[in-house]
N, C-alpha and C positions, 0 to 999 in steps of 0.2 A: 504494500500500500504506500502511496505517496501522498503527501500533503503539499498543496501548491496554492499560489494566489489564484483566486477566481478570475475567470475571463468573461467578457460579455456573453460569449457563446455558452456559458454554463448556466445562464439564467433559467432555462426550462428545467434542468436537472435540480437546481436549487429550489425552484418553486415546487417541484414534486416532493421535496423533503419538507419544506417549511409550511406549506399550506395545510397539510393534514394536522400538523402539530398546533398551528394557530387555530384551526377550526375546532379541534378538540377542547381548547380553552382551559387546560388543566395545569400548564407549566409556564406560560408566558402571559404577562399582563398586556395583551394585545387584543384588539377587537376581533372576535372570531368571524365577523362578517366582512372583514377588510377584503378588498379585491386583490387579485394576483399582482396587479401593477403596484398597488400600495404596499403589499408585503415585500415585493422585490425592492422597491424604493427604500423601505425600512432596512432590509437586510444588507443591501448592496450600496447604501448611501456613500457618496464619495468621501465623507468624513471618517469612514470606517475602512479598515483593511479586511477584506473578505477572502476566506480560504475555502478550499474543498479538499476532502479526503477521497482519493480515487484509487480504485483497484481494477485492473484490466479494462481501463477506459470507462468504468462505471462510477459515478459520483455516489458515495455511500454516506457522506456527512458533510457538514459545512459549519464554519464558525466565523465570527467577526471579532475584530479588536478595535477599540477606540479609547481615547482618553476618557476617564471616568468623569472628569470635570474640566472646565476651562481654567485658564490662568494659573493661580497658585495650586490647583489640584491636578494639573495635567501630567504630573509624574506618576500617577496611579492610573492603570488601565482597567478596562472593563471588557468582558467578552460575553458572547452568547453562542451556544452550541446546539445543533440539532443533528440527529442521525436518522437515516432512512429506516422506516419501520422494519423492512426486511433484513436490515443489518444490525438490529438491536442485539445486545449481548455478545458482540464479537470484539469488544474493546475499542471500537472506533472513537467514542467520546473520550476515553482515557488517552488515546494517542493524540487526538486533537488538542486536548488540554495540555498534555506534555509539550506538544509543538508550540502552543500559544505561550507557555511559560518561557520556553527558550527564546521565542521570537520577541517577547516582551523585554527580556533581558537585553537582547541585541539592539532593541530600539531605545534603550536607556530608561525604561520604566523602573521605578523603585518598588512597586507593589502592584498586585492585581486584586480587584474587589468585585464581588458579585453582589449587586445591590438588592436583588429581589428574588431569592431562591424560594420557591413555593415549598412549604414544609411537608406537604403530602407527596412531593416528588422525592421520595426516599432514596431511589437509586442515585439521583444526582447528588443529594446531600452526602450519602456515604462515599460516592466517588470523589467529590471535592475534598472531603475530609481525608480520604486515603492518599490524596495528592498533596496534602500539607496545608489545606485551607482551614482556618479556624472560624468558628462561629462567634461573631463579635456583636451581633445584635439580633433582636427578634421584634418584628412589627406585628403586634397582636391583631388578628382578624383583618389583615391588610389585603388579602386576596379572596375574591369570591369564586370558589370552585363550583362548577356546575353540579357535582355530585355530593360534595361534603359541606357545602355552604361556606361560611367565612372561616378561613384558616390563616395561620400565621405565615408571614414571609420572613426569610432569614437574610441577614447580611453576613457574607463570608469574605475572608481577607487572607492574603498571603504576602508577606514581605518578600521582595526579590533580592 
């Protein structure tokens, strides 16, 4: 598997990964009804660096990296990750996160922060913790899950 910067020609493969996750409405605080064009604008915004994880020419996952804040907070980055449903459980997210940590260091970031990890997304919480992220904050009832109602969102952080 290789992880590389996304190209404009990757948009349809990225959309095929991110749209089902957005529509499900359980892990990202995005409007489940957003259009494909809106979703791609969000994910591939020019202010972000967008990557794809590819195996045998097939995009299996994608992530973006951006400064978490402007100005005095731009030394901390933020990322979002999504894996194709058919590739779940194969370590794609782990490899994308490891790549993002390396890339963040090479770009001079001093830390990575996840602002809004939905607490019921236990696979992600355990993965981020196994990769060295600490739980530094809890936002009670900050996310409205379609199945569980109001659940906590977590803030997770790792110094680089």
